[in-house]
C-alpha positions in Angstrom: 11.7 -2.5 4.9 10.7 1.0 5.8 9.9 3.9 3.5 13.4 5.4 4.1 14.9 2.0 3.1 13.2 1.9 -0.3 14.1 5.5 -0.9 17.8 4.6 -0.2 17.5 1.6 -2.6 16.0 3.7 -5.4 18.8 6.3 -4.9 21.5 3.6 -5.1 19.9 1.9 -8.1 19.7 5.2 -9.9 23.4 5.6 -9.3 24.2 2.1 -10.6 22.3 2.5 -13.9 22.2 6.2 -14.3 18.5 5.7 -14.4 15.7 8.1 -13.2 12.8 5.7 -12.8 12.2 2.2 -11.5 9.0 0.2 -11.4 8.6 -1.4 -8.0 6.6 -4.6 -7.9 6.1 -7.0 -5.0 5.5 -6.4 -1.4 7.4 -3.1 -1.0 5.3 -1.3 -3.6 2.8 -0.8 -0.9 5.0 2.0 0.4 4.1 4.1 -2.6 0.6 4.9 -1.5 0.9 3.9 2.2 4.3 5.2 3.6 3.1 4.1 7.1 1.8 0.7 6.0 1.2 -1.9 8.7 4.4 -3.5 9.9 3.1 -7.0 8.8 3.4 -5.8 5.2 7.0 -4.6 5.5 8.7 -7.8 6.6 10.5 -8.5 3.4 14.1 -7.3 3.0 14.0 -7.1 -0.8 12.5 -4.7 -3.3 11.7 -6.0 -6.8 12.9 -3.4 -9.2 12.6 -2.9 -13.0 14.6 -0.1 -14.7 11.9 1.7 -16.6 14.1 3.1 -19.4 16.9 0.6 -19.3 15.3 -2.8 -18.7 18.1 -4.5 -20.6 20.6 -3.3 -18.0 18.5 -4.5 -15.0 20.9 -7.3 -14.3 23.5 -4.8 -13.2 21.4 -4.2 -10.1 22.8 -7.4 -8.7 25.5 -5.3 -7.1 22.8 -4.2 -4.7 21.3 -7.7 -4.5 21.1 -10.5 -2.0 24.4 -11.3 -0.3 26.0 -8.3 -1.8 28.2 -5.9 0.3 25.2 -3.5 0.1 22.9 -6.2 1.6 25.5 -7.0 4.3 25.8 -3.4 5.3 22.2 -2.3 5.3 20.1 -5.4 5.8 18.0 -5.0 2.7 18.6 -5.4 -1.1 17.3 -5.0 -4.6 16.0 -7.9 -6.6 16.3 -7.1 -10.4 13.2 -8.6 -12.0 11.3 -8.1 -15.3 7.7 -7.4 -16.4 6.8 -11.0 -16.5 7.6 -11.6 -12.8 4.2 -10.6 -11.6 0.7 -11.4 -13.0 -1.0 -8.0 -13.2 -4.4 -6.7 -14.2 -5.0 -4.9 -17.5 -4.0 -1.2 -17.4 -1.7 -1.5 -14.3 0.9 0.8 -15.7 -1.6 3.6 -15.8 -2.3 3.3 -12.1 1.3 3.3 -10.9 1.9 5.5 -7.8 4.9 7.8 -7.8 7.4 7.6 -5.0 9.8 10.5 -5.3 11.2 12.5 -2.3 14.3 14.5 -1.6 15.8 11.2 -0.3 15.5 9.5 -3.7 17.8 12.1 -5.3 15.8 12.6 -8.4 14.9 9.0 -8.9 11.2 8.0 -9.1 9.8 4.7 -7.8 6.8 3.7 -9.8 4.9 1.6 -7.3 1.9 -0.7 -8.0 -1.5 0.6 -7.0 -2.5 -1.5 -3.9 -5.4 -3.1 -5.7 -3.0 -4.3 -8.5 -0.6 -5.5 -5.9 -3.4 -7.4 -4.1 -4.4 -9.1 -7.4 -0.9 -10.0 -8.3 -0.4 -11.7 -4.9 -3.7 -13.5 -5.1 -2.6 -14.7 -8.5 0.7 -16.0 -7.1 -1.2 -17.7 -4.3 1.7 -18.7 -2.1 1.1 -18.9 1.6 3.1 -15.7 2.3 1.1 -13.9 -0.5 -2.2 -14.9 1.0 -1.2 -13.8 4.5 -0.1 -10.4 3.0 -3.5 -10.0 1.3 -5.3 -10.9 4.4 -3.6 -8.0 6.3 -4.4 -5.6 3.4 -8.1 -6.5 3.9 -8.0 -6.3 7.7 -6.5 -2.8 7.4 -9.0 -1.6 4.8 -6.3 -0.9 2.2 -8.2 -2.4 -0.7 -11.9 -2.7 -1.7 -13.5 -6.1 -2.6 -15.4 -4.8 -5.6 -12.3 -3.1 -7.0 -10.0 -6.1 -6.7 -12.6 -8.4 -8.2 -13.1 -6.1 -11.2 -9.3 -5.9 -11.8 -8.9 -9.7 -11.3 -11.6 -10.2 -14.0 -9.2 -8.6 -16.5 -6.5 -11.3 -16.0 -6.2 -13.5 -19.1 -6.1 -17.2 -19.1 -3.2 -19.0 -20.8 -3.1 -22.0 -23.0 -1.5 -24.1 -20.3 -3.9 -22.7 -17.6 -7.3 -22.1 -19.2 -9.0 -21.8 -15.7 -6.6 -19.3 -14.2 -9.0 -16.3 -14.2 -11.8 -18.3 -12.6 -9.5 -19.8 -10.0 -8.1 -16.4 -8.9 -11.6 -14.9 -8.6 -12.7 -17.8 -6.5 -9.6 -17.4 -4.3 -10.3 -13.8 -3.7 -14.0 -14.5 -2.8 -12.8 -17.2 -0.3 -10.3 -14.8 1.1 -12.9 -12.1 1.9 -15.2 -14.8 3.4 -12.5 -15.8 5.8 -11.5 -12.3 7.0 -13.4 -10.6 9.8 -13.9 -7.0 8.8 -16.8 -6.5 11.2 -14.8 -4.1 13.2 -14.1 -1.8 10.3 -16.7 0.9 9.6 -17.4 1.9 6.0 -17.0 5.6 5.6 -20.0 7.5 4.1 -18.2 10.3 2.3 -21.4 12.0 1.4 -22.9 12.7 4.9 -21.0 10.6 7.4 -20.2 11.8 10.9 -17.6 10.1 13.0 -16.2 10.9 16.5 -13.3 9.4 18.4 -9.6 9.3 19.1 -7.2 9.4 16.1 -4.6 6.6 16.6 -2.6 6.7 13.4 -1.8 9.4 10.8 0.0 9.1 7.5 0.1 11.1 4.3 -2.7 8.9 2.9 -4.7 7.4 5.7 -6.0 8.5 9.1 -7.2 5.8 11.5 -9.8 6.7 14.1 -11.3 4.7 17.0 -15.1 4.7 17.0 -15.8 2.8 20.3 -16.7 -0.8 21.0 -13.6 -2.0 19.1 -14.6 -0.4 15.9 -12.1 1.4 13.6 -12.5 3.9 10.8 -10.0 4.6 8.0 -10.2 8.0 6.4 -8.5 9.1 3.2 -6.3 11.9 4.2 -6.9 13.8 1.0 -10.6 14.2 1.9 -9.9 15.9 5.2 -9.6 19.7 5.4 -6.9 19.5 8.0 -4.6 16.7 9.3 -5.5 15.6 12.8 -2.9 15.0 15.5 -2.4 11.4 16.6 -3.7 10.8 20.2 -6.3 13.5 20.1 -10.1 13.1 19.7 -12.0 14.6 16.8 -15.3 15.0 15.1 -15.0 14.3 11.4 -18.0 15.4 9.4 -18.4 14.5 5.7 -20.3 16.4 3.1 -20.3 15.6 -0.6 -16.9 13.8 -0.6 -15.0 16.2 1.7 -14.7 16.2 5.5 -14.4 18.9 8.1 -12.1 17.9 11.1 -12.8 19.5 14.5 -11.0 18.7 17.6 -13.2 17.6 20.5 -13.0 19.5 23.8 -13.0 16.9 26.6 -14.9 17.6 29.9 -11.7 17.7 31.9 -10.3 20.4 29.5 -13.5 22.5 30.0 -13.0 22.4 33.7 -9.5 23.7 33.3 -10.9 26.6 31.2 -13.3 27.5 34.1 
């Protein structure tokens, strides 16, 4: 499911319920913060939606659901769920990411913060969830310390008194099994990075750093947005970065 697909679903869901906001849980909530998320994270054809102001009417979204005419026509569908569908860390509602564009026609998608999404998937623990989380780590979309801190807020239940401990151990094992050696940690205080920009989105800029290394910059910290395919020097100072395009040797010769 692409960003334009979730925008369409939000617009359609708003029309069905005359609702202005939907909480988006599950895989597609990644599109809130990362509109150009890796393709491996966008394989699902469904978006789990909760009507924020009319949860009692959520079942009406079945007209946009699996095997509906809407699904047959567009290839994706809404799955009406409730707040108990996902196991989420304490305070998750305060971290929701707004997805509202002209294409949503006044409807806001309230998407899970990627760290909350990661924890919910690790809590579910299905094979597909673990694969999803692995990709999130490989693309540097979440931080280990942050997800562990959030996972620590999950409560045990009477029928599962070891749940919290089990999820924390699962996260630790996941990080141990993922090779992040090719991802360079960004020093936002005084880091200096040079190389070709290979991916640009509203939130993340991916830059090559040689020898197979990759750097992921937060777009909000950059003074200008670089152009994909060009080489840049990116210099950080106290949390912000100056972006300067590199002049290659062949270009200098042309100037002469």
